[in-house]
Structure formats: C-alpha cells, structure tokens
N, C-alpha and C positions, 0 to 999 in steps of 0.2 A: 916699350911701354912698361912703366913701373906698376907695382901692385896697387898703389894708392890711386894712380890715374885710372886703372881698370875698374877699381871699386867705384870711383866717382861716376864714371861713364855708365856703368851698369845701373847704379842708382838713378842716374839721369834718364836712362832709357825706361826703367820701370815707372818713374814718375810721369814721363810723357804718356805712356800707355794708360796709366790709371787716370791721369788728367783728362785724356781723350775719351775714355769709356765712361767715366763718371759713375763707375760701379761703387766707388768709395768716395765720400765727400772730399772736396779738395783740401779742406783744412786738416782732415785726418791723414790724407796722403802726405801733406807737408810735414806733419808731426812725425810720421813714420820715417820719412826721408832724413829728418834731423836726428832721430834716434839711431838710424842706420849709420850715419856719419860718426856718431859717438862710439857705437859698438865696434865699428871697424877701425877705430882710432885714427880716422882721417882728421877729425877735429876733437879738441878737448871740450868738455862740457861748457866751459866759459865761452869758447869760440862758437860753439854750436848755438848757444842761446843768446849771443850778443845781438843778433838781429832784432830780438824782442825788446831790446833796450835802445834801439835806434830812435833818434828824435823824430824821424819821419813817421813813426807809429803814432806819436802824440799829435803830429800835424794832421794826419789823415783822420784820426778819431775826432779831433776838434772840428774839422770841416764837416763831418757828418752831423755834428750838433748844431753848427752854424746854419747849415742848410735846413736842418730840421726846424730851427727857429723861424725861418722864412715860410715854411709850410704851415706851422702851427698858427702863425699870425695872418695867414691868408695873403701874403705878398704876391705869390704867383697867381692865385685866383684873381687878384685885382688886374694883373696883366691880361689874363685870359678874357675878362669881361670886355676889354677894349678891342679885342681882335675882330669881333663880329661887326662892331660899329664902323671900324675903319675899312673893312673889306667890302662892305656893301653887298654881300652875297655873291660876289664874283669868285668862282673857283680858283682862277689863276692868281688873283690878288690875295685870296685867302691862303693859298699855298706859299706864296712869297712871304707873307706875314708870319705864318707858322714856322717856316724854316728859319727865317731871320731871328724871330723871337727865341726859338729853341737854341739856335747857335749862340746868341747873346747870353742867354741864361746858363747854358752849359759851359761857357768860358769861365764862369766863376763858381760853378758847382758841378758835381758829377753828371755826366750825360745820362746815366741810368736814373738818377734822381729827377732830372729835368723831364725825361720822358714819362716817368711814373706820374708826376704832378700834372702834366698836360694831357695825358690820355683821356681822362674824363671830360676835360674842357673841350678837346677836339671832337669827341663823340657828340657832345652837346651842340657844337657848332655845325657838325655834319647833319644833325637832325633838323636844326633850324633852317639851314640853307638848302636842304634836300640834296646834299652831295654825299655820294657813297663814302663811308668811313675809310675804305681801302684806298681812296684817292688822296687822303690827308694824313693817315697814320704813318705810312712809310716815310713821306717827307719829314714828318715830325721826328722820327727816330734818327734818320740820316742827318738831319739838321743838327740834332743834339750831338751826335758822334763827331761831325765835322767841327762844331764849335768847341769841343773839348780839346782840340789841338792848339788853341789860341793862347792859353796861359799855363803857367805852372800848375795852377789848381784846377784846371779844366777837367782832368781825369786823374784818378788815383795812379794810373800808369805813369803819367808825367812825374808825379811826386815820388813814386817808387824808384824810377830810374835816377831821378835827381838825388835821392838819398843814397843810392848805391854808387854813384859816380865818385864820391869822396874816397872810396876804397882804392880807386885807381889813380889817385892824385889829380883828379879833375874837379874843378870848382862846380858846385851844384848850379842848376839853372836859376837864373833870376826870374822874377815874376813875369816879365814880358819878353824874355829872350826868345821864346818860341812864337811870339805874336806875328811878326812879318810874314813868315812862311805859312803860319796857321791861317791868317786872313786870306792868303792866296788859295789855300786848300778849300776854305769855306766858299770863296767866290767861284772856284772851278766846280765844286760840288753843286752849288745852287744853280749855276748856269746849265749844267748837265741835266739836273732834275727838271728844271723848268722848260728846257728846249727838247729834251729827249725822254727823260724819265716819266713825265706826265703821260706821254703817249703809250708807254709800256705798262703803266699801272693798271691792274685789273679793276673792274667795276663790280664790287661786291659789298654786301652789307645793307643797312637800312631796311632789314626785314620788318614788316609791319607787326608781326606777332612773335613774342619770345617762344611760344609753344611751337610755332612753325620753325624757327631758327634751330631748335634742338630736336626737331622731328618727334616731339613727344606724342603726337596724335597716333603714331604707330605703336606706342607702348603704354598708353593710358586707356583705362576703361572704367565705366561706372557700373557697380554691381549692387544688387539688393540683397540684404541679409534676410533669409527665410526664418520663419518661426521655429523651425526644427534645427536650425544651425547651431552647432556646438560653440559658436562664437558669441552667442547671446549671453549677456551678463558679464562677459570678460572685459577687462580693460585692454586697451591697445597694447600696453606693455605685456600683459599676461598672454594675449593672443599671439604676440610676436610673429605676425604674418611674414615679416621679412626673413625670418629664419626658417619657419615651417613651410611656407608656401612660396617663398621668393617673391613676395609682393610687398609694396610699401603703400600704406594708407596716407594720402595727402589731403583728403577732405572728407567730411561727413555731411550729408544732407538729411535733416531730421524734421519732418513735418513742418509745423509753423515756425519752428526755430530757424529754419533756413540753414545756411552753412555754419558748421561747427568746427572750430579749430581742432585739428587732430592731436590733442595732448596725450602724453603717455598714460595719464590716469583717467582718460575719457572712456566710459563704459560703452560697449557696443550693444545696441538695442535691436529688437526684431523690427524689420521694416526700414532700417537705416539704409540709405544709399551711400555706399562707400566709393570714393574716387580712388582707385588703386593704380599703382604703377608697376609694370613688370612686362615680361614677354608674353605675347598673346598666347603662345602655346602653353605657357605655365598656367594662365588664367583658365583656359579651356580644360586643361588636364585635371585641375584640382577643384573645379567649381562644385562638383557633386559632393566631394569629400568635405568641403568647407561649408556646405549648405548655403551657397550663394548662387544667384542667377545673374547673368550678364544682361544689362539693359541694352537692347539691340539698337535703339535709335540714338545712342549717346554720341554727341559731338563735343569735342573739347575746345574751349576758347580760354583766353587769359582770364576772363571774368569768373570762370569756374575755379580758378586757383586763387582769386583775390576776393576776400570777403571782409567787410568791416575795415579794420586798420591793417589787415594782412595784404601784402603786396608781393609782386615778383621783382627780383633784383638779379642782375648779373654782377658777379664779383670775382676778381682774379686773385689767385693765391700768390702772395709775394715771396721773393727770396728772403729767407730768414724767418718766415712765418712759422708759428707753432704747429701749423697743419702740415707742413712739408714732411714727406716721408711717413706720414701716419694716415690711417683710414678714418672715415667718418665714424665707424663703429668704435674704433679705438679711442677717439677723442670724445666720444659721447656727444656728438655734434648737436643733436636735437635736444638732449637733456640739458647740456651745459649752456648753449647759446640761444635756445628757443627758436631755432630755425630748422626748416626742412629742406634738404638738398634734393631737388627734383632731377637734376641732370648734371653731368660733368662734360665739358667740351675740352678736349685735348687736341690742340692744333687742328681744329676743324672736324674732329671725329667725336660725335656725341656718344657718350658712354652712359647708358641708361639701365643696364642690367647689373644687379648686385653692386650697386653704388657703395654700399656700406663697407665693402671689402676692397675698394680701389685705393691703392696707395697714392696720395696726392703729390703732385709735383709743382715746382715753380712754373707759373704760366698757365696752369689749369684754370678754366673759367667755370665757376659754379652757378647754376641757375637755382636760386634759393627762394623759398617762400617764408615770409615772416614780417615782423614789424620793422619799420625804418630805423627806429632807435636801436634795435638789436643789431642790425646790419652795420650801422654807423659805428657802434661800439667796437665791433670787430675790426672795422677799417681804421679807427683811431688807434687801436693797439698795434697796427702795422701788420696784421695777419692777412687782410684782404684789401684789394683796391676796388672800390665801388665804380663800376663802369657806367657812369651816367654823368651828366653835367652837374658838377658840384660848385660851379662858379658863384652861385647865389648863396651857398652855405657860408655862414659867418664864422670866422675863426676868432682868435683873440685879437680883435681889431684894435682895441685900445693899446695893446702891446706892440703893434706894428712898428712905431718909431724906434722902439728899443731894439727890435730885431735888425732893422736897417742900420742903426747906430753900431751895433755889435759887428756887423759885416763890414761896415765902413772903417771902423777902428782897425780891424784885422787887415784890410787892404792897405790902409795908410802905413801901418807898421811894417807890413811885408814889402811894400814898394820903396819907402824912403828910409827904412831901418834907423829911426831915431834912437840915439843912445846905444846903437849896435844891437838892438833887440832881435834875436833870431826868430825864424818863422814859427817854430814850435811854441815860443813864448807869446808871439803875436796872436796866434789862434786861441791860446788860453785866455788872453785878455778879453777877446770877444765872447768866449764861453762864460766867463765870469759876469759880463754885462747881462747876458741872457738869464743867468741864474739869479742875479741880484734883482733884476726887474720882474722876475717870474714870468717872462715871456716863454721860458721853458722851465718845467719843474724838475727838480733834482732826480725824482724817481723815473723820469722819462728819458734821461740822457743815455742810459745804457741800452735802451731799446732802439735808439737811433743809430747806434754804431753797428756796422756790419763786421762782427768779430771773425767771421770766416775769411773775409778779405784781409783783415789785420794779421791773422795767423799765416795766411799764404805769403804776404809780402815779407813778414819777419823771417819766415823759414827760408824763402828763396834768397833773401839777402845773405843768410848764413850759408846757403848752398853756393852762392857766388864766392864766398870766402874759401870754401872747400875746393872749388875749381882752381882758384888762384894758388892756394897753398900746395895742392897736389901737383900742379903743373898741367892739369887737364885742359885749361884754357889755351895754354901755349901749344900743347899737343894738337888740339883741334885746329888752332890757327895755322899751324904749320901745314896740316893737310889741305886746308883751304887755299893757302898761298901757293902750294905746289899744283893745285888743280886749276885755279882760275887767276892766279897772280899775273900771268902773262897777258891777260886781256885788258889790263889797265885799271886804274882806280875806280872809274865810274862803273865798270862791270862788277867789280868786287862789292862796291856799295850796293848796287842793284841786286846782287845775289843775296845779301843780308836782308834787304828790304823784302824780297820775295819770300825768303825763309821765314821771316817774322810774320808776314801776312798769312802764310800757310799754317804756322803754328797757332795763330789766334783763332783759327776755325774750330779745332777740337778742344782747345784749352783756353783758359782765361787770358786776357790781354796782359795783365801784370806778370803772370807766370811766363808767358812767351817772351816778353821783353827782358825779364831778369835772367832767363836761360840763355838768350842770344847775346846779351850785352857783354859779358866777359870775353866771349870768343871774338866778337866784332872789334872790341877795343884792342885785344891782343893782336889780332890780324892787322889792324891799322898800324900798330906800333912796329910790327915786324916788317911791314912794307914801307915804313918811313912816312906814313900818312897821318893826318890830323885825327886822333882818336875821338875828339869831341864831335867832329862831323859825323862819324859813324854812330856815336851814341845818340845824337839827335835824329838821324835817319831811322834808327831802330825804334825810337820813341814815337815818331810820327806813324811809322808802319804799324806798330802795336795798337795805336789808338784808332786806327781806321779799319774796321771790320764790317764789311757790307755783304759778303758773299753768301752767308747762310743766316738763318734766324737764331743761331746759337749765341750771338752777342746779346748780353742781358737787355740792352735797350730794344733790340729787335724782338726778343722773347715777349716783352710787354705788349707789343702791338700785333704780334702774330695772330692770336686768336680773335681779338676784337675786330681786326681788319679782314678776317676770313681769308688770310693769305695762304698760299701753298708754298712748299719748300722751293720750288723752281722759280717762284716770283722773285725771290731774293737773288738767286743765281743769275737770272735774266737781267734784272735791273742793276744789281750790285757789281756785276763783272765789269761793265764799261766804266762805272764810277771808280772802281778799284784801279783800272788802267789809268784813268785821268789823275787820280791821286798819286799813283806811282810816278807818272811823268813829272808832276809838280815837285815831288820830293827829290828825284834825281837831278832835276834842272836847278832848283832854287837852293837846296841845302849847300852845295859846294860854293854858291855865290855868297851866301851869308856866312858860312864857316869853310873857308878855303881848305881843300884837301891837303895842300902842302904848305 
C-alpha cells in the first residue's frame, strides 16, 4: 500500500465517521476532506475543486428551482385536492392514491421535495377521513422514495452518479434508462405496503387537542399577580421570567379586556392572571419570591391559548432553515417573528423546559402561538413547514401554466436532445422561463437551492478523482475480489448493494453512492464484468433507504406521524429485502453482467 492510498483511505474513514455522527455538518466535512486532499498533495487545487465546476451541479441546482416553481404556483396542491374526492374516504384506496401520486411526482422531482409538499395535504386528508396520520404518512414517504428510482431526475443521487460515471469512461444515464427496473421497484414496494405494510403500521395521531399532544397540561399553570409582587409595573421583557424564574408567560387575562397577547413591551399589572409555562416544581418553588399565587382550579384547553386572531400551529423545522442549529433565544424568535414557541416535539419527545436554550434540529416540530400571517411568512421563507392542510391556500395560480411550461421544456430537451442541448443547458432554459414569467422571483431562487447538498456532491466527485488517481479504488477492489470473487458475479453485485444500503443509514444517499461507486466499477473491471451494471445497482441501492427514519423523506414524517424508531425497522426491513431481490434479479437482465 502506497502513502497516497493510505492517505485517501484514512480520509475516507474519517469522512464516514463524521458523516455518520453528524457532529459536524456534512458540507463542512466535505470541504475539510477536499482541503485534506490538497494539503497531502494527493490532488492539485485544480483537481480538488474540479467537482464544483461539474455540469451536474448546474443541473441539480436548476432542478431545485424548477420544482420550487411548481410549489410556488400550487401545482402540487391542485393534485392533493383531487385525492380526497377520488378516494371516497376509503383508507385502502386513499393509501393507493397517496403512494401512486407520491411515486409519480417523485419521478420528476426530488423525493424529499415531494414528501415535504404532500405532508400538509395528507394530514388534512387524515383529519377529514378520520384516518390516523400514521397510517398514511409512511406510505407517502416510501412511495416518494420508490418513485425516485424511476428517472434520471428522480433523486439527486441518480444525477450525482450519472455525473460521476463519465470519469470512468461510462456514458451518463439517459432520462429513462432507469425506468424499467424503477417501475418494477415501485410495483413491488406498493404491493408490499398494501398487502403487508398496512397491517404493520401503528395507529397513532389525530389527537383532538394540541395541548394534549404535547402534554402541556403537566407544564402549564395560571397564576395571579399579587399587589405586593415586584413584577407589578414591569414589562414582560424587564421581568424576564424565562431567565429569572425559568417560566414563560404565554397569556395574560386582565379584567374586562380578556386575553391579552403577551408582547415583550406589555406591562404586568396587579391582579393579572398569567398563563405561565414551566416545570411545576419551579412554579411552586418561586411563587412566594415572585409574589404570585397559583390558581388551583386551572385547567388548560386550546382556547386558553387562542384569543382573537391568535391561533395554535404545528410547524416543522426544515433542512436548510435559518433556525437549524440555533436556539429560540439566539434567533430572538418572539421579537423577530411575533410568535411564541410553547413546546418542541423531537421525534415524539415533548421538550417543554427551557425551550429558549434548545438547539433546534431538522425535523423538530414547534407548537407555536401567533397569527396565521406570521406563521405563513416563516413557511414561505422555507424555514418552517406548516403541518396542516394547505390545499386550499392559493399560490401564484395565474403563473401555474408558466411553471408547467418550464418543466415541460426541460423534459422535452432532456429526452429528445434537440440540437444536441445538454441536460445542464436544458434545465437553465426552464429556469429562464420561470424568471421571465415571474412565476419565481430572482431573489427567491437561491433560497430554493440546497447548497449543503451541492457542496457534498461536488466534494465527493473530487474525492472519487482522488481514489482513482491514488489507486485506492483498485486496492479496495482487489481486496473484494480476493474475498468474494469466487462466489460469482451475482454475489459480488449483491455485496455492493448491501454495502450501499448499509452506508445510506448513517450517511446521506449521495455520499454513500459516490463512496461505493469507484470501488464497484473497479471491481467489475477486474472481474471482467460490466461496470455499468454495477453502477446501476449502486444507484438503486443508494436511492432506497427504508430501515431507519434518518432518510430526509422519513425525517419529515417521523414526528407528524408519531412514529417510533422501531416502526421503520419493522416495516422497512421486509421492504428492503423485496427491493434487494428486484435489483439483483432485474439489473443483470437489463444490463448483462458480461
């Protein structure tokens, strides 16, 4: 083993560990790996940053904008409104329609985007049909993941692998090259979910009260401010009860005025009834010091939290949100957005103590009190996903034909290649149509692009160059050939499929595919097998992650569906086996191994 091979393998190991632990953001890890390749002289600066100039980066960025245009103009909401009418309230029929629609939409846009757009619609359908959300949300996410295997643009993983294949003298995927086997994967997945999965799905959700769902009754109390209280005359900001007493004031009841919104500049008066949030032991411990008395007969209901145009909302923190990694206090959430966070639900665990100091994560669900316009503003900015039925909300309906035209132009150019227009230019044609028609505003396009994913793909393409240049891919391929080469080509391919599936659990699908790809291609070459078949198998395997809720599409439905970690293990395991059999069986038929 040469020094350069050892260096690349050490960096690979460190990257896998950091990707899996997520202690450092994946884009930062990627940049550190690229810097390490330059400092160790494995790659020159030009080689290390060549991945950022790959045309696949333009293609993926453009697709983010095209799908954003469909969201802004309400195209997907229009589809969602039709589901309830067609299903007629039947749970089985509704599940079929949700999975089929999600798979169809995900075949032309990212599965994560599809899931995010349909979560509010499906929650609304669940409420109207009185079906538990847990019965519908997992089929939604799994349908979207399955549908992503059908076309080149179905997932960013497909595009990333396609862009990397040219480095190994393999032609990139065509638009529908993956479709035949992808359709078989969708069919197998839907049959499994409808015949077996539905019986295994838990029945959770549809809680009548949001206060019940977050167990706030155990943490809320109503207290009266005594005449002798030092709080009298102070504003809520000056009193700073969250810091001094570990309490949050979420409502004020004042004589004939009724409920008063707890603004930071609102003065506390004697006789005020304060609706406070905190641990019961904290309320009991400090009540004398603060000059407040607990109202013994207090019972909390949602109406106590909703007064006038104030309402309760559930909203999920999205990937790439300005809130991720920051605390409510650090973002000045109440002052900046005019909203009060009452509780945080993190994968089924309600966090109600010291909320202001909790570092928010992707997938956290906030129970917030405020005005609808303020919540929807945050949702429009891409910071939160409002977990309610938004199918009746009007988008830029007048611009809907332009969004459809832009996507159609992209598809036509990418399928038929008139005048030899490449995929990256085809997607830019579509983006120009959106901008010219103002279906998407120029200031919005950069918020639509997931730059973390862009950095990851670009960096891992460069890392693939390092593996090839150093000979690390040949070295690892030799080890695999010696270990399992004697078991036949199907066994070797199956081994790479299992390896890819295993790596997609702790790390992103794109990273797993781009790490395994060079080794799989080199192994196939050494064994005299078709490297394209191995590249395709790795692509399908990386796109199908059902075993844990760590897949982004699954993160989006984890908390709204009240799922537990083992729910995914139980239901996803058999689905993974079914997909594995389809890949091993059909890929060699479509792309012969020899």
